[in-house]
ZADO-1210 file (C-alpha; in nm, 4 decimals, padded with zeros to 6 digits):
<atoms>
<atom x="13.8596" y="14.2447" z="05.6089" code="MET" pos="1"/>
<atom x="14.0089" y="14.5783" z="05.4972" code="SER" pos="2"/>
<atom x="14.0000" y="14.9003" z="05.7101" code="ASP" pos="3"/>
<atom x="13.7726" y="15.0574" z="05.4322" code="ASP" pos="4"/>
<atom x="13.5023" y="14.7756" z="05.4821" code="TYR" pos="5"/>
<atom x="13.5324" y="14.8059" z="05.8512" code="LEU" pos="6"/>
<atom x="13.4599" y="15.1753" z="05.8346" code="LYS" pos="7"/>
<atom x="13.1848" y="15.1195" z="05.5926" code="CYS" pos="8"/>
<atom x="13.0268" y="14.8630" z="05.8354" code="ASN" pos="9"/>
<atom x="13.0666" y="15.0960" z="06.1214" code="SER" pos="10"/>
<atom x="12.8896" y="15.3794" z="05.9435" code="VAL" pos="11"/>
<atom x="12.5960" y="15.1448" z="05.8569" code="ILE" pos="12"/>
<atom x="12.5713" y="15.0194" z="06.2177" code="ASN" pos="13"/>
<atom x="12.5765" y="15.3682" z="06.3631" code="GLU" pos="14"/>
<atom x="12.3206" y="15.4870" z="06.1087" code="PHE" pos="15"/>
<atom x="12.0845" y="15.1862" z="06.2146" code="LEU" pos="16"/>
<atom x="12.1194" y="15.2866" z="06.5777" code="SER" pos="17"/>
<atom x="11.9864" y="15.6493" z="06.5008" code="LYS" pos="18"/>
<atom x="11.6343" y="15.7764" z="06.4796" code="LYS" pos="19"/>
<atom x="11.5861" y="16.0576" z="06.2281" code="PHE" pos="20"/>
<atom x="11.3117" y="16.3093" z="06.2116" code="GLN" pos="21"/>
<atom x="11.3164" y="16.3852" z="05.8370" code="ASN" pos="22"/>
<atom x="11.5133" y="16.3130" z="05.5141" code="GLU" pos="23"/>
<atom x="11.7507" y="16.6081" z="05.5645" code="ASP" pos="24"/>
<atom x="11.8789" y="16.4606" z="05.8861" code="GLU" pos="25"/>
<atom x="11.9394" y="16.1246" z="05.7151" code="ILE" pos="26"/>
<atom x="12.1541" y="16.2854" z="05.4443" code="TRP" pos="27"/>
<atom x="12.3398" y="16.5156" z="05.6751" code="ASP" pos="28"/>
<atom x="12.4273" y="16.2417" z="05.9127" code="PHE" pos="29"/>
<atom x="12.5385" y="16.0092" z="05.6305" code="PHE" pos="30"/>
<atom x="12.7582" y="16.2506" z="05.4418" code="ILE" pos="31"/>
<atom x="12.9362" y="16.3655" z="05.7483" code="ARG" pos="32"/>
<atom x="13.0174" y="15.9941" z="05.8473" code="ASN" pos="33"/>
<atom x="13.1138" y="15.8599" z="05.5077" code="ILE" pos="34"/>
<atom x="13.3827" y="16.1279" z="05.4356" code="SER" pos="35"/>
<atom x="13.6204" y="15.9513" z="05.6625" code="SER" pos="36"/>
<atom x="13.5485" y="15.6151" z="05.4759" code="VAL" pos="37"/>
<atom x="13.6804" y="15.7609" z="05.1491" code="PHE" pos="38"/>
<atom x="13.9308" y="16.0288" z="05.3003" code="ASN" pos="39"/>
<atom x="13.7556" y="16.2808" z="05.0912" code="SER" pos="40"/>
<atom x="13.7903" y="16.6591" z="05.1578" code="ILE" pos="41"/>
<atom x="13.4501" y="16.7382" z="05.0148" code="VAL" pos="42"/>
<atom x="13.1252" y="16.5294" z="05.0199" code="VAL" pos="43"/>
<atom x="12.8093" y="16.6748" z="04.8666" code="THR" pos="44"/>
<atom x="12.4513" y="16.5358" z="04.8227" code="TYR" pos="45"/>
<atom x="12.2753" y="16.6732" z="04.5168" code="PHE" pos="46"/>
<atom x="11.8917" y="16.6245" z="04.5197" code="GLU" pos="47"/>
<atom x="11.7744" y="16.5385" z="04.1665" code="ALA" pos="48"/>
<atom x="11.4631" y="16.6561" z="03.9986" code="ASP" pos="49"/>
<atom x="11.4830" y="16.3932" z="03.7062" code="ASP" pos="50"/>
<atom x="11.1935" y="16.5415" z="03.5165" code="LYS" pos="51"/>
<atom x="11.3305" y="16.8897" z="03.5081" code="LYS" pos="52"/>
<atom x="11.6936" y="16.7708" z="03.4842" code="LYS" pos="53"/>
<atom x="11.7929" y="16.9848" z="03.7780" code="ILE" pos="54"/>
<atom x="12.0472" y="16.9161" z="04.0492" code="LEU" pos="55"/>
<atom x="12.0319" y="17.1123" z="04.3929" code="SER" pos="56"/>
<atom x="12.2838" y="17.1096" z="04.6628" code="VAL" pos="57"/>
<atom x="12.1074" y="16.9831" z="04.9818" code="LYS" pos="58"/>
<atom x="12.3927" y="16.8826" z="05.2070" code="ASN" pos="59"/>
<atom x="12.7697" y="16.9504" z="05.1686" code="SER" pos="60"/>
<atom x="13.0738" y="16.9364" z="05.3924" code="ILE" pos="61"/>
<atom x="13.4101" y="17.0776" z="05.3174" code="GLY" pos="62"/>
<atom x="13.5737" y="17.4129" z="05.2789" code="PRO" pos="63"/>
<atom x="13.2970" y="17.5651" z="05.0790" code="VAL" pos="64"/>
<atom x="13.0076" y="17.3518" z="05.1998" code="GLY" pos="65"/>
<atom x="12.8129" y="17.6364" z="05.3429" code="LYS" pos="66"/>
<atom x="12.8676" y="17.8644" z="05.0431" code="ASP" pos="67"/>
<atom x="12.7228" y="17.6218" z="04.7845" code="ILE" pos="68"/>
<atom x="12.4214" y="17.5125" z="04.9985" code="GLN" pos="69"/>
<atom x="12.0900" y="17.5518" z="04.8022" code="GLY" pos="70"/>
<atom x="12.2698" y="17.6079" z="04.4610" code="ILE" pos="71"/>
<atom x="12.0771" y="17.4574" z="04.1661" code="SER" pos="72"/>
<atom x="12.1904" y="17.3871" z="03.8087" code="PHE" pos="73"/>
<atom x="12.1021" y="17.1648" z="03.5163" code="GLY" pos="74"/>
<atom x="12.2497" y="16.8310" z="03.4484" code="TYR" pos="75"/>
<atom x="12.6035" y="16.9299" z="03.3666" code="GLU" pos="76"/>
<atom x="12.9556" y="16.8448" z="03.4629" code="GLY" pos="77"/>
<atom x="13.0572" y="16.5071" z="03.6136" code="ILE" pos="78"/>
<atom x="12.7501" y="16.4953" z="03.8414" code="VAL" pos="79"/>
<atom x="12.5221" y="16.5891" z="03.5569" code="GLY" pos="80"/>
<atom x="12.6697" y="16.3004" z="03.3470" code="TRP" pos="81"/>
<atom x="12.6124" y="16.0633" z="03.6540" code="CYS" pos="82"/>
<atom x="12.2575" y="16.1918" z="03.6778" code="ALA" pos="83"/>
<atom x="12.1832" y="16.1503" z="03.3103" code="ASN" pos="84"/>
<atom x="12.3382" y="15.8033" z="03.2829" code="THR" pos="85"/>
<atom x="12.2562" y="15.6888" z="03.6332" code="LYS" pos="86"/>
<atom x="12.6047" y="15.5322" z="03.6417" code="LYS" pos="87"/>
<atom x="12.8839" y="15.5804" z="03.9067" code="ALA" pos="88"/>
<atom x="13.2121" y="15.7382" z="03.7886" code="ILE" pos="89"/>
<atom x="13.5641" y="15.8084" z="03.9002" code="ILE" pos="90"/>
<atom x="13.7616" y="16.0842" z="03.7372" code="VAL" pos="91"/>
<atom x="14.1049" y="16.1008" z="03.8923" code="ASN" pos="92"/>
<atom x="14.2357" y="16.3862" z="03.6598" code="ASP" pos="93"/>
<atom x="13.9564" y="16.6320" z="03.5888" code="ILE" pos="94"/>
<atom x="14.1834" y="16.8486" z="03.3687" code="GLU" pos="95"/>
<atom x="14.1818" y="16.5679" z="03.1110" code="LYS" pos="96"/>
<atom x="13.7966" y="16.5039" z="03.1219" code="ASP" pos="97"/>
<atom x="13.5850" y="16.7064" z="02.8898" code="ALA" pos="98"/>
<atom x="13.2763" y="16.6411" z="03.1075" code="ARG" pos="99"/>
<atom x="13.4118" y="16.8557" z="03.3934" code="PHE" pos="100"/>
<atom x="13.2574" y="17.1914" z="03.4455" code="SER" pos="101"/>
<atom x="13.4654" y="17.4517" z="03.6120" code="LYS" pos="102"/>
<atom x="13.1735" y="17.6729" z="03.7089" code="LYS" pos="103"/>
<atom x="13.1448" y="17.5570" z="04.0671" code="MET" pos="104"/>
<atom x="13.5227" y="17.6003" z="04.1217" code="ASP" pos="105"/>
<atom x="13.5093" y="17.9518" z="03.9610" code="PHE" pos="106"/>
<atom x="13.2334" y="18.0685" z="04.1977" code="SER" pos="107"/>
<atom x="13.3549" y="17.9088" z="04.4973" code="SER" pos="108"/>
<atom x="13.7349" y="17.9543" z="04.4716" code="GLY" pos="109"/>
<atom x="13.7887" y="17.5832" z="04.5405" code="PHE" pos="110"/>
<atom x="14.0165" y="17.3657" z="04.3337" code="LYS" pos="111"/>
<atom x="13.8759" y="17.0228" z="04.2329" code="THR" pos="112"/>
<atom x="14.1372" y="16.7642" z="04.1526" code="LYS" pos="113"/>
<atom x="13.9553" y="16.4322" z="04.1397" code="ASN" pos="114"/>
<atom x="13.5884" y="16.3226" z="04.1745" code="ILE" pos="115"/>
<atom x="13.3885" y="16.0089" z="04.2585" code="LEU" pos="116"/>
<atom x="13.0202" y="16.0418" z="04.1948" code="ALA" pos="117"/>
<atom x="12.7455" y="15.7864" z="04.2560" code="VAL" pos="118"/>
<atom x="12.3777" y="15.7876" z="04.1847" code="PRO" pos="119"/>
<atom x="12.1388" y="15.7212" z="04.4703" code="CYS" pos="120"/>
<atom x="11.8666" y="15.4985" z="04.3206" code="MET" pos="121"/>
<atom x="11.5532" y="15.3145" z="04.4335" code="VAL" pos="122"/>
<atom x="11.4422" y="15.0803" z="04.1617" code="ASP" pos="123"/>
<atom x="11.4638" y="15.3135" z="03.8470" code="ASN" pos="124"/>
<atom x="11.3922" y="15.6258" z="04.0422" code="GLU" pos="125"/>
<atom x="11.6840" y="15.8742" z="04.0827" code="LEU" pos="126"/>
<atom x="11.6866" y="16.0514" z="04.4239" code="LEU" pos="127"/>
<atom x="12.0107" y="16.2311" z="04.3755" code="GLY" pos="128"/>
<atom x="12.3828" y="16.2156" z="04.3469" code="ILE" pos="129"/>
<atom x="12.6533" y="16.1759" z="04.6184" code="ILE" pos="130"/>
<atom x="12.9908" y="16.3321" z="04.5029" code="GLU" pos="131"/>
<atom x="13.3276" y="16.2967" z="04.6685" code="PHE" pos="132"/>
<atom x="13.5926" y="16.5477" z="04.5831" code="ILE" pos="133"/>
<atom x="13.9779" y="16.5340" z="04.6404" code="ASN" pos="134"/>
<atom x="14.0769" y="16.2204" z="04.7998" code="SER" pos="135"/>
<atom x="14.3498" y="16.2578" z="05.0651" code="LEU" pos="136"/>
<atom x="14.4973" y="15.9344" z="04.9294" code="ASN" pos="137"/>
<atom x="14.5788" y="16.1152" z="04.5940" code="GLY" pos="138"/>
<atom x="14.3093" y="15.9442" z="04.3859" code="GLU" pos="139"/>
<atom x="13.9899" y="15.7423" z="04.4276" code="PHE" pos="140"/>
<atom x="14.0137" y="15.3558" z="04.3759" code="SER" pos="141"/>
<atom x="13.7772" y="15.0886" z="04.2371" code="GLU" pos="142"/>
<atom x="13.7390" y="14.9715" z="04.5865" code="THR" pos="143"/>
<atom x="13.6107" y="15.3312" z="04.6757" code="ASP" pos="144"/>
<atom x="13.3611" y="15.3065" z="04.3916" code="LEU" pos="145"/>
<atom x="13.2232" y="14.9750" z="04.5037" code="ALA" pos="146"/>
<atom x="13.1829" y="15.0816" z="04.8620" code="LEU" pos="147"/>
<atom x="13.0259" y="15.4087" z="04.7512" code="ALA" pos="148"/>
<atom x="12.7793" y="15.2127" z="04.5468" code="GLY" pos="149"/>
<atom x="12.6901" y="14.9948" z="04.8630" code="ILE" pos="150"/>
<atom x="12.6530" y="15.2918" z="05.0889" code="LEU" pos="151"/>
<atom x="12.4475" y="15.4816" z="04.8457" code="SER" pos="152"/>
<atom x="12.2115" y="15.2024" z="04.7771" code="SER" pos="153"/>
<atom x="12.1728" y="15.1523" z="05.1494" code="PHE" pos="154"/>
<atom x="12.0861" y="15.5141" z="05.2423" code="VAL" pos="155"/>
<atom x="11.8503" y="15.5423" z="04.9419" code="SER" pos="156"/>
<atom x="11.6425" y="15.2627" z="05.0579" code="GLN" pos="157"/>
<atom x="11.6227" y="15.4295" z="05.4013" code="LYS" pos="158"/>
<atom x="11.5418" y="15.7687" z="05.2548" code="VAL" pos="159"/>
<atom x="11.2705" y="15.6167" z="05.0264" code="TYR" pos="160"/>
<atom x="11.1188" y="15.4258" z="05.3240" code="ILE" pos="161"/>
<atom x="11.1151" y="15.7570" z="05.5263" code="ALA" pos="162"/>
<atom x="10.9402" y="15.9276" z="05.2380" code="ARG" pos="163"/>
<atom x="10.6714" y="15.6591" z="05.2174" code="LEU" pos="164"/>
<atom x="10.6118" y="15.6763" z="05.5919" code="ARG" pos="165"/>
<atom x="10.5653" y="16.0619" z="05.5659" code="GLY" pos="166"/>
<atom x="10.3313" y="16.0282" z="05.2863" code="THR" pos="167"/>
<atom x="10.1235" y="15.7606" z="05.4742" code="ILE" pos="168"/>
<atom x="10.1225" y="15.9784" z="05.7833" code="ASN" pos="169"/>
<atom x="10.0001" y="16.2753" z="05.5910" code="LYS" pos="170"/>
<atom x="09.7261" y="16.0743" z="05.4193" code="LEU" pos="171"/>
<atom x="09.6273" y="15.9341" z="05.7720" code="SER" pos="172"/>
<atom x="09.6152" y="16.2855" z="05.9214" code="LEU" pos="173"/>
<atom x="09.4107" y="16.4137" z="05.6251" code="LYS" pos="174"/>
<atom x="09.1758" y="16.1118" z="05.6387" code="GLY" pos="175"/>
<atom x="09.1285" y="16.1565" z="06.0173" code="GLU" pos="176"/>
<atom x="09.0650" y="16.5232" z="05.9794" code="SER" pos="177"/>
<atom x="08.8128" y="16.4377" z="05.7070" code="THR" pos="178"/>
<atom x="08.6398" y="16.1813" z="05.9137" code="ILE" pos="179"/>
<atom x="08.6229" y="16.4125" z="06.2129" code="ASN" pos="180"/>
<atom x="08.4565" y="16.6841" z="06.0161" code="ASN" pos="181"/>
<atom x="08.2014" y="16.4606" z="05.8577" code="LEU" pos="182"/>
<atom x="07.8271" y="16.5912" z="05.9148" code="SER" pos="183"/>
<atom x="07.7405" y="16.2285" z="06.0012" code="GLY" pos="184"/>
<atom x="07.8623" y="15.9894" z="06.2576" code="GLY" pos="185"/>
<atom x="08.1301" y="15.7490" z="06.1700" code="PHE" pos="186"/>
<atom x="08.2603" y="15.4319" z="06.3460" code="ILE" pos="187"/>
<atom x="08.5447" y="15.2276" z="06.2089" code="GLY" pos="188"/>
<atom x="08.7400" y="14.9277" z="06.3190" code="VAL" pos="189"/>
<atom x="09.0450" y="14.7471" z="06.1760" code="ASP" pos="190"/>
<atom x="09.0594" y="14.4000" z="06.0617" code="LEU" pos="191"/>
<atom x="09.1110" y="14.2639" z="06.4089" code="ALA" pos="192"/>
<atom x="08.7959" y="14.4498" z="06.5234" code="GLY" pos="193"/>
<atom x="08.9669" y="14.7320" z="06.7270" code="LYS" pos="194"/>
<atom x="08.7812" y="15.0652" z="06.7085" code="VAL" pos="195"/>
<atom x="09.0040" y="15.3132" z="06.5243" code="ILE" pos="196"/>
<atom x="08.7502" y="15.5810" z="06.4403" code="PHE" pos="197"/>
<atom x="08.4670" y="15.7237" z="06.6674" code="PHE" pos="198"/>
<atom x="08.4231" y="16.0692" z="06.5312" code="ASN" pos="199"/>
<atom x="08.2673" y="16.3713" z="06.7142" code="PRO" pos="200"/>
<atom x="07.9284" y="16.3318" z="06.5425" code="LYS" pos="201"/>
<atom x="07.9111" y="15.9720" z="06.6435" code="ALA" pos="202"/>
<atom x="07.9725" y="16.0709" z="07.0128" code="LYS" pos="203"/>
<atom x="07.6986" y="16.3336" z="06.9781" code="GLU" pos="204"/>
<atom x="07.4416" y="16.0981" z="06.8354" code="ILE" pos="205"/>
<atom x="07.5038" y="15.8218" z="07.0898" code="PHE" pos="206"/>
<atom x="07.5785" y="16.0782" z="07.3737" code="GLU" pos="207"/>
<atom x="07.9092" y="15.9251" z="07.4718" code="VAL" pos="208"/>
<atom x="08.2774" y="16.0286" z="07.5242" code="GLY" pos="209"/>
<atom x="08.6042" y="15.8920" z="07.3884" code="ASP" pos="210"/>
<atom x="08.5933" y="15.5641" z="07.5849" code="GLU" pos="211"/>
<atom x="08.5298" y="15.3271" z="07.2780" code="TYR" pos="212"/>
<atom x="08.8428" y="15.4170" z="07.0901" code="LEU" pos="213"/>
<atom x="09.0969" y="15.1354" z="07.0758" code="ASN" pos="214"/>
<atom x="08.8585" y="14.8897" z="07.2293" code="ARG" pos="215"/>
<atom x="08.7116" y="14.5779" z="07.0610" code="ASN" pos="216"/>
<atom x="08.4008" y="14.6361" z="06.8493" code="VAL" pos="217"/>
<atom x="08.2120" y="14.3828" z="07.0714" code="MET" pos="218"/>
<atom x="08.2320" y="14.6326" z="07.3513" code="ASP" pos="219"/>
<atom x="07.9868" y="14.8409" z="07.1530" code="LEU" pos="220"/>
<atom x="07.7099" y="14.5900" z="07.2144" code="ILE" pos="221"/>
<atom x="07.5952" y="14.7792" z="07.5365" code="LYS" pos="222"/>
<atom x="07.6019" y="15.1104" z="07.3353" code="LEU" pos="223"/>
<atom x="07.4170" y="14.9850" z="07.0327" code="CYS" pos="224"/>
<atom x="07.3979" y="14.6175" z="06.9117" code="PRO" pos="225"/>
<atom x="07.2977" y="14.7232" z="06.5608" code="GLU" pos="226"/>
<atom x="07.6390" y="14.8904" z="06.5014" code="VAL" pos="227"/>
<atom x="07.8249" y="14.5680" z="06.6021" code="VAL" pos="228"/>
<atom x="07.5885" y="14.3733" z="06.3633" code="SER" pos="229"/>
<atom x="07.6389" y="14.6084" z="06.0692" code="VAL" pos="230"/>
<atom x="08.0168" y="14.6431" z="06.1122" code="ILE" pos="231"/>
<atom x="08.0404" y="14.2593" z="06.1786" code="GLY" pos="232"/>
<atom x="07.8683" y="14.1756" z="05.8536" code="ASP" pos="233"/>
<atom x="08.1319" y="14.3801" z="05.6592" code="VAL" pos="234"/>
<atom x="08.4190" y="14.2126" z="05.8334" code="LEU" pos="235"/>
<atom x="08.2969" y="13.8577" z="05.8166" code="LYS" pos="236"/>
<atom x="08.0876" y="13.8537" z="05.5083" code="GLN" pos="237"/>
<atom x="08.1979" y="14.1574" z="05.3217" code="ASP" pos="238"/>
<atom x="07.8354" y="14.2589" z="05.3273" code="LYS" pos="239"/>
<atom x="07.7815" y="14.6267" z="05.2314" code="ILE" pos="240"/>
<atom x="07.4503" y="14.8063" z="05.2814" code="VAL" pos="241"/>
<atom x="07.3359" y="15.1489" z="05.1550" code="ARG" pos="242"/>
<atom x="07.0735" y="15.3765" z="05.3079" code="ARG" pos="243"/>
<atom x="06.9326" y="15.1395" z="05.5782" code="GLN" pos="244"/>
<atom x="06.7448" y="15.2377" z="05.9088" code="GLU" pos="245"/>
<atom x="06.7106" y="15.1215" z="06.2620" code="PHE" pos="246"/>
<atom x="06.5599" y="15.2414" z="06.5730" code="ARG" pos="247"/>
<atom x="06.7553" y="15.2800" z="06.8887" code="HIS" pos="248"/>
<atom x="06.6984" y="15.4314" z="07.2304" code="THR" pos="249"/>
<atom x="06.9691" y="15.6690" z="07.3645" code="VAL" pos="250"/>
<atom x="06.9399" y="15.7787" z="07.7172" code="ASN" pos="251"/>
<atom x="06.5565" y="15.7174" z="07.7100" code="GLY" pos="252"/>
<atom x="06.5076" y="15.8879" z="07.3826" code="LYS" pos="253"/>
<atom x="06.4133" y="15.6848" z="07.0689" code="GLU" pos="254"/>
<atom x="06.6156" y="15.7736" z="06.7631" code="LYS" pos="255"/>
<atom x="06.5813" y="15.6781" z="06.4003" code="LEU" pos="256"/>
<atom x="06.9258" y="15.6103" z="06.2579" code="ILE" pos="257"/>
<atom x="06.9893" y="15.6122" z="05.8915" code="GLY" pos="258"/>
<atom x="07.3262" y="15.4316" z="05.8046" code="TYR" pos="259"/>
<atom x="07.5381" y="15.2777" z="05.5308" code="SER" pos="260"/>
<atom x="07.8428" y="15.0527" z="05.5760" code="SER" pos="261"/>
<atom x="08.1618" y="15.0191" z="05.3834" code="MET" pos="262"/>
<atom x="08.5047" y="14.8656" z="05.3607" code="ASN" pos="263"/>
<atom x="08.7980" y="15.0945" z="05.4850" code="ILE" pos="264"/>
<atom x="09.0720" y="15.0972" z="05.2226" code="LYS" pos="265"/>
<atom x="09.4477" y="15.1352" z="05.2705" code="GLY" pos="266"/>
<atom x="09.6797" y="15.3450" z="05.0557" code="VAL" pos="267"/>
<atom x="09.7142" y="15.0690" z="04.7895" code="GLU" pos="268"/>
<atom x="09.3386" y="14.9892" z="04.7831" code="GLY" pos="269"/>
<atom x="09.3429" y="14.6974" z="05.0153" code="GLU" pos="270"/>
<atom x="09.0895" y="14.6382" z="05.2776" code="ASN" pos="271"/>
<atom x="09.2136" y="14.7471" z="05.6173" code="ILE" pos="272"/>
<atom x="08.8970" y="14.7570" z="05.8088" code="GLY" pos="273"/>
<atom x="08.5232" y="14.8164" z="05.8175" code="ALA" pos="274"/>
<atom x="08.3090" y="15.1229" z="05.8948" code="GLY" pos="275"/>
<atom x="07.9587" y="15.2624" z="05.9252" code="MET" pos="276"/>
<atom x="07.8391" y="15.6164" z="05.8490" code="ILE" pos="277"/>
<atom x="07.5086" y="15.7195" z="06.0048" code="PHE" pos="278"/>
<atom x="07.2869" y="16.0166" z="06.0932" code="GLN" pos="279"/>
<atom x="07.0112" y="16.0797" z="06.3396" code="ASP" pos="280"/>
<atom x="06.7109" y="16.1228" z="06.1110" code="ILE" pos="281"/>
<atom x="06.4544" y="16.1243" z="06.3760" code="THR" pos="282"/>
<atom x="06.3052" y="16.4559" z="06.2881" code="GLY" pos="283"/>
<atom x="06.3211" y="16.4193" z="05.9061" code="LEU" pos="284"/>
</atoms>
């Protein structure tokens, strides 16, 4: 196995051992560690807005890395061609390639000699471009191109997964906030019957604390057998009811509870649990 492949494998293994807080940390770690694989003086990650056809410098290491951070421009130059075509490219003599734009060199004072650029793709979605500039070996090789493609594909998948997790977490927090602010009580369980929601209004109606969260729904029998029955019907029989009532005694007080039951849906619309929304309608 060549030294380049060993370096590539080392970067992947080190990457897998790390825990990252956000997408920027992933890209920063990645470009700092792959520069040695390709003996490149400059490595830059351009984030792509494929609808607006704009590239923005998100992370860059090299002599002018800090100077070009945050710069945005349209799809032009070698990286613009890479973004437009979604194809990897090597240009070992930029003076002979009409696609090369001198704008970045002119503004930064840096002299570009050769470039390797690869698209970062997940399925057909373009996340961005990784660009390597000025190989210390004199030029970039086809082996470099192949390795860059492997590494860009690897990190793109990791970034995409991180984005999905972030989106799911936001949706979960938004959903939890909405449930906690409902004017009615809400009790929800997952498919295994674990209580995952027991909102403040539910605690108020049944006059209890937080002790039922993360417990099995069967533990609610002592609290209110009707709740277990209603949620159990959803889980076992997919039986949904609307605007039903039952009477229940809470700390010596008889209450009339109006309720409806429902499936709890996941991000993609699949059933992930069952719930019951209810109100104390005793005085109505």
